Each structure stands twice: as C-alpha cells, then as structure tokens.
C-alpha positions as CSV (number, residue, x, y, z in Angstrom):
1,R,-92.5,-25.1,-63.1
2,C,-96.6,-25.8,-63.4
3,A,-96.4,-28.6,-66.3
4,R,-94.0,-30.5,-63.7
5,N,-96.2,-30.3,-61.0
6,G,-99.5,-31.4,-63.0
7,R,-101.0,-27.5,-62.7
8,D,-101.0,-26.9,-66.2
9,R,-102.4,-29.8,-67.5
10,S,-103.2,-28.1,-71.1
11,K,-99.9,-27.1,-71.1
12,N,-101.2,-23.7,-72.7
13,N,-101.0,-21.0,-70.1
14,L,-97.6,-19.9,-70.2
15,R,-97.7,-16.5,-72.0
16,V,-94.3,-15.2,-73.3
17,Y,-94.5,-11.2,-74.4
18,A,-91.5,-10.9,-76.9
19,S,-91.2,-7.0,-76.3
20,T,-90.5,-7.1,-72.6
21,K,-88.7,-10.7,-73.2
22,S,-90.6,-11.7,-70.1
23,A,-93.2,-14.5,-69.4
24,H,-96.6,-14.8,-66.9
25,C,-97.9,-18.6,-66.2
26,F,-101.9,-18.0,-65.6
27,S,-101.8,-21.5,-64.1
28,C,-99.6,-20.5,-61.0
29,G,-99.8,-16.8,-61.6
30,R,-95.9,-16.5,-61.4
31,T,-94.1,-13.9,-63.5
32,M,-91.0,-14.5,-64.9
33,A,-89.4,-10.3,-65.8
34,S,-86.2,-10.1,-68.0
35,D,-83.4,-7.7,-66.3
36,E,-83.9,-5.3,-69.2
37,H,-87.9,-5.0,-67.9
38,K,-86.7,-4.9,-64.5
39,T,-84.8,-1.6,-65.5
40,L,-87.2,-0.3,-67.2
41,M,-89.6,-0.7,-64.3
42,G,-87.4,0.5,-62.1
43,W,-87.0,-2.6,-59.8
44,D,-83.6,-3.2,-58.6
45,D,-82.8,-6.2,-56.0
46,E,-83.2,-3.1,-52.8
47,D,-87.0,-2.1,-54.1
48,F,-88.3,-5.8,-53.8
49,N,-87.2,-9.3,-53.1
50,E,-87.8,-11.5,-56.0
51,E,-91.3,-13.2,-54.8
52,I,-92.7,-9.7,-54.8
53,E,-90.8,-8.6,-57.7
54,L,-92.3,-11.1,-59.6
55,R,-95.8,-10.9,-58.1
56,E,-97.9,-9.3,-61.9
57,T,-101.1,-11.5,-60.1
58,M,-104.3,-11.2,-59.3
59,E,-104.0,-12.0,-55.9
60,Y,-104.4,-9.1,-53.1
61,L,-101.2,-7.0,-51.9
62,T,-99.9,-8.4,-48.5
63,D,-99.2,-6.6,-45.7
64,T,-95.8,-7.2,-46.2
65,E,-95.7,-6.7,-49.7
66,I,-97.6,-3.3,-48.6
67,A,-94.9,-2.3,-46.5
68,T,-92.2,-3.3,-48.5
69,F,-94.1,-0.9,-51.5
70,K,-94.0,1.8,-49.0
71,S,-90.0,1.5,-48.0
72,Y,-89.2,2.9,-51.2
73,T,-91.7,5.5,-51.9
74,G,-92.5,8.3,-50.9
75,E,-96.3,10.6,-50.4
76,S,-94.9,13.7,-52.6
77,G,-95.7,13.6,-56.1
78,K,-93.1,16.8,-56.5
79,E,-95.9,19.0,-58.1
80,A,-96.1,16.7,-61.0
81,R,-98.2,18.1,-63.9
82,G,-99.2,20.5,-61.8
83,I,-100.5,18.5,-59.7
84,S,-100.8,19.3,-55.6
85,D,-98.9,16.8,-52.4
86,S,-102.1,17.3,-51.6
87,T,-103.9,15.3,-54.3
88,Y,-101.3,13.1,-54.7
89,K,-101.6,12.6,-50.3
90,H,-106.1,12.7,-50.9
91,Y,-105.8,9.7,-53.5
92,A,-102.7,7.2,-51.6
93,V,-100.8,8.3,-54.7
94,R,-97.1,6.9,-54.3
95,T,-93.9,8.1,-56.0
96,K,-90.7,6.2,-56.3
97,Y,-88.3,8.8,-57.1
98,D,-84.8,8.7,-59.0
99,Q,-82.2,7.9,-57.1
100,V,-79.3,10.0,-59.0
101,T,-81.8,13.2,-59.5
102,G,-84.4,12.8,-57.2
103,E,-87.3,13.5,-59.8
104,P,-90.5,11.2,-59.8
105,H,-89.6,7.6,-61.6
106,A,-92.5,5.9,-61.2
107,Q,-96.1,6.4,-59.5
108,Y,-98.2,3.7,-57.9
109,Y,-102.0,4.4,-57.8
110,P,-104.0,2.0,-54.9
111,Y,-107.2,0.1,-56.0
112,F,-109.3,-0.8,-53.4
113,E,-111.6,-4.0,-53.1
114,D,-114.1,-4.1,-49.8
115,G,-112.1,-1.4,-48.0
116,S,-108.5,-3.1,-48.4
117,L,-105.5,-2.6,-50.6
118,A,-106.1,-4.8,-53.3
119,G,-103.5,-3.9,-56.2
120,L,-101.3,-1.1,-57.5
121,K,-101.3,0.4,-60.4
122,V,-98.0,1.4,-61.7
123,R,-97.1,4.4,-64.2
124,V,-93.2,4.1,-65.1
125,L,-93.4,8.0,-66.2
126,P,-93.9,9.1,-68.9
127,K,-96.3,6.2,-69.7
128,T,-95.3,2.4,-69.4
129,F,-97.7,0.6,-67.5
130,S,-98.1,-2.4,-65.5
131,S,-100.2,-3.6,-62.0
132,L,-98.8,-5.3,-58.7
133,G,-101.6,-7.8,-57.0
134,H,-105.4,-7.5,-58.2
135,I,-107.0,-5.1,-60.3
136,G,-110.2,-5.8,-62.0
137,S,-113.3,-6.0,-63.0
138,S,-114.2,-6.3,-59.3
139,S,-111.9,-3.2,-58.2
140,E,-113.4,0.0,-56.9
141,L,-113.0,3.0,-59.1
142,F,-109.8,5.3,-58.5
143,G,-110.1,7.5,-55.6
144,L,-114.1,6.3,-54.5
145,F,-112.1,5.0,-51.3
146,R,-112.1,9.2,-49.8
147,Y,-115.5,9.4,-51.1
148,K,-117.6,6.4,-49.6
149,N,-119.7,9.0,-47.2
150,S,-119.8,11.8,-49.0
151,G,-123.4,13.3,-49.3
152,S,-122.9,15.1,-52.3
153,K,-125.5,14.7,-55.2
154,I,-122.7,14.8,-58.4
155,C,-119.7,12.8,-59.1
156,C,-116.8,13.3,-61.2
157,L,-116.2,10.5,-63.5
158,S,-112.2,10.5,-65.1
159,A,-111.2,8.4,-68.0
160,G,-107.3,8.2,-66.1
161,E,-105.5,8.0,-62.8
162,I,-104.6,11.5,-63.7
163,D,-107.2,13.1,-65.3
164,C,-109.0,12.2,-62.1
165,M,-106.4,14.0,-59.8
166,S,-106.3,17.0,-62.5
167,L,-109.6,17.8,-62.4
168,R,-109.7,17.5,-58.4
169,E,-107.2,19.5,-58.5
170,S,-109.1,22.3,-60.6
171,L,-112.5,22.0,-58.5
172,V,-110.7,22.4,-55.1
173,N,-108.4,25.6,-56.7
174,Y,-112.0,27.0,-58.0
175,S,-113.7,26.2,-54.8
176,K,-111.2,28.1,-52.6
177,S,-111.1,30.8,-55.3
178,K,-114.7,31.7,-55.0
179,G,-114.4,31.6,-51.0
180,N,-116.9,28.3,-51.0
181,S,-116.7,25.9,-48.2
182,Y,-119.2,23.3,-49.8
183,E,-118.4,20.1,-49.5
184,E,-115.9,18.0,-52.1
185,T,-117.1,17.2,-55.1
186,P,-116.1,13.5,-55.8
187,C,-113.5,12.7,-58.3
188,V,-113.6,9.2,-59.5
C-alpha cells in the first residue's frame, strides 16, 4: 500500500514475520496479522474492529481504543501468580478472560507518557508478548504513574511487570504483618 502511494520510496519498510505469518509496515505503521496470530493473541471480531486489531504501532492509543479495550477486559487478575486483585488494580493491569473457563487468558500492562496512557504491553498467558500503541524509550517505567507524588527515599526496580507486582505484594503484606503504617515503597 505504501509503495503504491509513494510513502515507501525505498521499498524496504515491510517486515514479514515468518513465525507468526504476519507483516508490519514501518512506513505507515500498519500490521497485518494472520488468522493464526489473531488466535494466538486471543483476538476475535467481538474484541477488536479491524483498525484497532491491526494497530501494533508506535502511535498513542486513542480514547475510542481505550474504551473498546476496557469493554472486553476486567480489573480482576483472579489471583494469578498469587498476586491480589488490589495489586492488579493498583497498577491498572487489565485481564482478558477465557470465554469458556473464565480463567485469565491475557494481561494488559499500561504504559504512560506525560500522564496519559500511551500503550499496552500484552501478555497472552503463559508468556507470549506483543504491544498495542506506543511503548518505547520515552515511556515511563511500569507503575511509575502511581508514585509520582511519593515522598519515599527508596524505590525498588524490577525486571518485569509480574516481578514488580510480586515485589509490591510482598512489601505490602510484610508491612501489614508488622502493623506498619509507613508510606508504601514504590515498586516500578
């Protein structure tokens, strides 16, 4: 499409991914997903209209896309990996549930820039990743939006979203067990 309209003058911006039988145009930002990849990611026609489904781009999510995303996900993580719903809610992580079993199928981790939701890191359980919207070097650390006004002198950094939530869960539970009422230690 870009080669025909003159946007892709070099004609080398289309990347085909053999493993997922999908393709991405780095000129226009459009991703074409195969039926197999859609199934793997848990996407169906009820979840996404075609434009949203194919937007694995570096553009910020629109309000319409955010509303659509919220319509088929929930706040409860169903205690997946021993993490409480309060922690999932604290980090604004949303979960898509299997339509047959009701168990978590995918988790969506929010990434912010300048106080706005810019993108979502998608984890199809157990461990297949993709992203929607803009996630990059200019994105804030996962969870940082919760601690912007923290007065804590300590901040815990973790290597991943699940590690971050598990660490926060441990610290909150430890603090409760000791009867402490200190400010929460930021975990990002």
